[in-house]
C-alpha positions as CSV (number, residue, x, y, z in Angstrom):
1,M,95.6,101.6,89.4
2,T,92.7,104.1,89.1
3,L,91.6,105.4,92.5
4,P,88.1,106.5,93.4
5,A,86.5,109.7,92.1
6,R,86.4,112.5,94.6
7,S,84.2,115.6,94.5
8,T,86.0,119.1,94.0
9,A,84.5,122.5,93.9
10,G,84.0,123.7,90.6
11,E,83.3,127.3,89.4
12,G,80.4,129.0,90.9
13,G,80.3,126.6,93.8
14,R,79.3,123.6,92.1
15,G,80.9,120.3,93.1
16,D,82.1,118.5,89.8
17,A,83.2,114.8,90.1
18,A,86.8,114.5,89.0
19,V,88.5,111.3,88.5
20,I,91.9,111.2,89.7
21,A,94.4,110.0,87.1
22,P,96.4,107.0,87.8
23,P,100.1,107.5,89.2
24,G,102.7,107.5,86.5
25,L,105.5,104.9,86.4
26,V,108.1,107.1,87.7
27,N,107.4,108.0,91.2
28,V,109.1,107.8,94.6
29,A,107.9,104.5,95.7
30,N,108.9,102.9,92.3
31,A,112.2,104.6,92.7
32,L,113.0,103.2,96.1
33,T,111.8,99.7,94.7
34,V,114.5,100.1,92.0
35,L,117.2,101.3,94.4
36,R,116.7,98.2,96.5
37,L,117.4,95.9,93.3
38,G,120.3,97.9,92.4
39,L,121.7,97.4,95.7
40,V,121.4,93.8,95.6
41,P,124.6,93.1,93.5
42,V,126.7,95.7,95.5
43,F,125.7,93.9,98.9
44,V,126.7,90.5,97.3
45,I,130.1,92.0,96.4
46,L,130.6,93.5,99.7
47,L,129.6,90.4,101.6
48,A,131.6,88.1,99.5
49,A,134.9,90.3,99.7
50,G,135.7,89.1,103.2
51,G,137.1,91.3,106.1
52,D,135.5,93.1,108.9
53,G,135.5,96.3,107.1
54,W,133.8,94.9,104.0
55,R,131.3,93.1,106.3
56,I,130.3,96.4,107.8
57,A,130.1,98.0,104.7
58,A,127.8,94.9,103.4
59,F,125.7,95.4,106.6
60,V,125.1,99.2,105.7
61,A,124.1,98.3,102.2
62,F,121.8,95.5,103.5
63,G,120.3,98.0,106.1
64,V,119.6,100.7,103.5
65,A,118.2,98.3,101.0
66,S,115.9,96.7,103.9
67,L,114.8,100.4,104.8
68,T,113.5,101.0,101.2
69,D,111.5,98.0,101.5
70,L,109.7,99.8,104.4
71,L,109.3,103.0,102.9
72,D,108.2,102.3,99.3
73,G,105.2,100.4,100.8
74,E,104.2,103.2,103.0
75,L,104.6,106.0,100.4
76,A,102.7,104.2,97.8
77,R,99.8,103.7,100.3
78,R,99.8,107.1,101.6
79,R,100.3,109.0,98.4
80,G,98.3,106.8,96.2
81,L,101.3,105.8,94.1
82,I,100.4,102.2,93.7
83,T,101.0,100.8,90.3
84,D,101.1,97.7,88.7
85,F,105.0,97.8,88.2
86,G,105.3,98.3,91.9
87,K,103.0,95.5,92.7
88,I,105.4,93.1,90.6
89,A,108.7,94.7,91.4
90,D,108.3,95.2,95.1
91,P,107.9,91.4,96.0
92,I,110.7,90.6,93.4
93,A,113.1,92.9,95.0
94,D,112.3,91.7,98.4
95,K,113.1,88.0,97.5
96,A,116.2,89.2,95.8
97,L,117.6,90.8,98.9
98,T,116.5,88.0,101.1
99,G,117.7,85.3,98.9
100,S,121.1,86.7,97.8
101,A,122.0,87.3,101.5
102,L,121.0,83.7,102.4
103,V,122.6,82.0,99.5
104,T,125.9,84.0,99.9
105,L,126.0,83.3,103.6
106,S,125.5,79.4,102.7
107,V,128.2,79.6,100.1
108,L,130.4,80.9,102.6
109,S,129.6,78.1,104.9
110,E,128.3,80.2,107.6
111,L,124.6,79.3,107.4
112,S,123.1,75.6,106.8
113,W,121.8,75.3,103.5
114,W,118.6,73.6,104.8
115,V,117.6,76.9,106.4
116,T,118.3,78.8,103.2
117,S,116.0,76.3,101.2
118,V,113.2,76.4,103.7
119,I,113.1,80.3,103.7
120,L,113.5,80.6,99.8
121,F,110.9,77.9,99.2
122,R,108.3,79.7,101.2
123,E,108.9,83.1,99.7
124,L,108.8,81.6,96.3
125,A,105.6,80.0,97.2
126,V,104.1,83.0,98.5
127,T,105.0,85.1,95.6
128,G,103.4,82.4,93.3
129,L,100.2,82.8,95.4
130,R,100.3,86.4,95.0
131,F,100.3,86.3,91.3
132,W,97.6,83.6,91.3
133,V,94.9,85.8,93.0
134,I,96.4,89.1,91.6
135,R,93.2,89.5,89.6
136,R,90.9,88.9,92.2
137,G,92.4,91.0,94.9
138,V,95.3,91.8,97.1
139,I,96.0,90.0,100.2
140,P,97.1,92.7,102.8
141,A,100.2,91.9,104.9
142,S,99.3,90.4,108.2
143,R,101.0,91.3,111.5
144,G,102.8,88.0,111.6
145,G,104.0,88.7,107.9
146,K,105.6,91.9,109.3
147,A,107.1,90.4,112.2
148,K,108.5,87.6,110.0
149,T,110.1,90.2,107.7
150,L,111.7,92.0,110.7
151,L,113.1,88.9,112.3
152,Q,114.4,87.8,109.1
153,V,116.4,91.1,108.5
154,I,117.5,90.9,112.2
155,A,118.7,87.4,112.0
156,I,120.6,87.9,108.6
157,G,122.3,91.3,109.8
158,L,123.6,89.2,112.8
159,Y,125.2,86.7,110.4
160,I,126.5,89.6,108.3
161,L,128.1,91.7,111.2
162,P,131.4,90.4,112.6
163,G,131.2,89.4,116.2
164,P,127.8,88.1,117.6
165,S,128.1,84.8,118.9
166,G,127.0,81.6,117.0
167,V,124.3,80.8,119.7
168,V,122.7,84.3,119.5
169,R,122.6,83.8,115.6
170,G,121.3,80.5,115.7
171,V,118.4,81.3,118.1
172,V,117.3,84.3,116.1
173,M,117.5,82.6,113.0
174,A,115.6,79.4,114.3
175,A,112.7,81.7,115.4
176,A,112.7,83.5,111.9
177,V,112.4,80.2,110.2
178,A,109.3,79.0,112.6
179,L,107.7,82.4,111.9
180,T,108.4,82.1,108.2
181,L,106.6,78.6,108.0
182,V,103.6,79.7,110.0
183,T,103.0,82.9,108.1
184,G,103.4,81.0,104.7
185,G,100.8,78.6,105.9
186,D,98.4,81.5,106.8
187,Y,99.0,83.3,103.7
188,A,98.4,80.0,101.4
189,A,94.9,79.7,103.3
190,R,93.9,83.4,102.8
191,A,94.8,83.0,99.0
192,V,92.7,80.0,98.7
193,R,89.7,81.6,100.4
194,L,90.1,84.8,98.3
195,H,90.3,82.6,94.9
196,R,87.1,80.9,95.8
197,A,85.2,83.9,97.1
198,V,86.0,86.3,94.2
199,P,85.2,85.4,90.7
200,H,87.8,86.0,87.9
201,G,88.2,89.6,87.1
202,G,87.7,91.1,90.7
203,P,84.6,92.0,92.8
204,A,83.0,93.8,89.7
205,A,82.7,90.4,88.0
206,R,79.9,89.3,90.6
207,A,77.3,91.6,89.1
208,G,76.0,90.8,85.8
209,P,75.3,92.9,83.0
210,P,72.3,95.4,83.4
211,A,69.0,94.2,82.0
212,R,68.0,95.7,78.6
213,A,64.8,97.8,78.8
214,G,62.2,96.8,76.2
215,P,60.8,99.0,73.7
216,P,57.7,101.2,75.4
217,A,54.4,99.9,74.6
218,R,52.6,102.0,71.9
219,A,49.4,103.5,72.9
220,G,46.4,102.5,70.5
221,P,43.9,105.2,69.2
222,P,41.2,106.4,71.8
223,A,38.0,104.1,71.7
224,H,35.9,106.6,70.0
225,D,38.3,107.2,67.2
226,R,38.7,103.6,66.2
227,P,35.9,101.5,64.4
228,P,34.5,99.1,66.9
229,A,35.5,95.4,66.7
230,H,33.3,92.5,65.7
231,G,30.5,92.3,68.4
232,E,31.7,95.3,70.4
233,P,29.1,98.2,70.9
234,P,29.9,101.6,69.6
235,A,31.7,103.9,71.9
236,H,30.0,107.1,73.0
237,D,31.2,110.3,74.4
238,E,31.6,110.7,78.1
239,P,28.2,110.4,80.0
240,S,26.5,113.4,81.4
241,A,25.7,114.4,84.8
242,H,22.4,112.4,84.7
243,G,24.2,109.4,83.9
244,G,23.2,109.0,80.1
245,P,25.1,110.0,76.9
246,P,25.2,113.8,76.3
247,A,22.4,115.1,74.0
248,R,24.0,116.2,70.6
249,A,22.9,119.9,69.8
250,G,20.7,119.9,66.8
251,P,19.9,123.2,64.6
252,P,17.6,125.4,66.5
253,A,13.9,124.8,66.3
254,R,13.0,128.0,64.2
255,D,15.7,127.2,61.5
256,R,14.4,123.6,60.8
257,P,11.0,122.8,59.0
258,P,8.2,121.8,61.5
259,V,7.6,118.1,61.7
260,H,4.2,116.7,60.4
261,G,1.5,117.8,63.0
262,E,3.7,120.2,65.1
263,P,2.7,123.9,65.2
264,P,4.8,126.5,63.8
265,V,7.5,128.3,66.1
266,H,7.6,131.8,66.5
267,D,10.2,134.2,67.9
268,E,10.8,134.5,71.7
269,P,8.3,136.9,73.3
270,S,9.8,140.3,74.1
271,A,9.9,141.8,77.7
272,H,6.4,143.5,77.2
273,G,4.8,140.2,76.5
274,A,4.5,140.9,72.9
275,G,6.9,139.3,70.3
276,Q,9.1,141.1,68.1
277,G,6.8,140.2,65.3
278,S,3.2,140.4,66.0
279,P,0.8,137.7,64.8
280,P,-0.8,138.4,61.5
281,D,-4.3,139.4,63.3
282,A,-2.8,141.9,65.5
283,R,-1.0,143.6,62.2
284,S,-4.3,143.8,60.5
285,R,-6.2,145.2,63.5
286,E,-3.4,147.9,63.8
287,G,-3.9,148.8,60.2
288,R,-7.6,149.4,60.5
289,Q,-7.3,151.5,63.4
């Protein structure tokens, strides 16, 4: 199970996004689950051996196994040690411990078989529902479910220990059976709601694939660089400040031949009023003088 990325300070005070690696298969939570599975046959052998001493030893083994059920889930949540193996092995270990205790007590004729059948049917049904919705999410344990587990452990412990009266055992076990049925119905209803609400593959499957961006539109040539289309007036340059098209600069007047009927153009007059080149009559008069 991959946990969300968290921001860590990198070199130079920069925050770099670091993805936490998923927990390994070998961790404390999974070790406690495996220990609980290993204690199941030990507990059954001690309970079936008979005698008060063996019964007390069986009670200790059952108590230690039940304690690991409490610790492994708490450690997995607090330390981020939730793995796929733990999701599957933990409920199996729970049902194996509870079922072995109930079946052994019924075989020893100390517990009615109908009680064992009702509790086992509920536990197996809940386990099947858990696997039914495992790809859509995890149904958290309710307060009723935790109370049911605690009441079952107490009731089985009273049947294992030598000494408690049959009335006390019967009352506590009846309460455990009733709470087992109620919480089983509640779990089934929540599983159905989760299955309907979340599509296959989890919450991420709700969002569809992102829309693909099309190719960018190609910009055509400017209007003045392309030939005019049929029936389109030719494009001119930007209009001048007076609103009309700018006048294109032609050659200077003195560099072009005069138009028919136009007087010849001379140089600009100088600052003294005379041109840089005097007219022909002035040059002749200067020569005569």
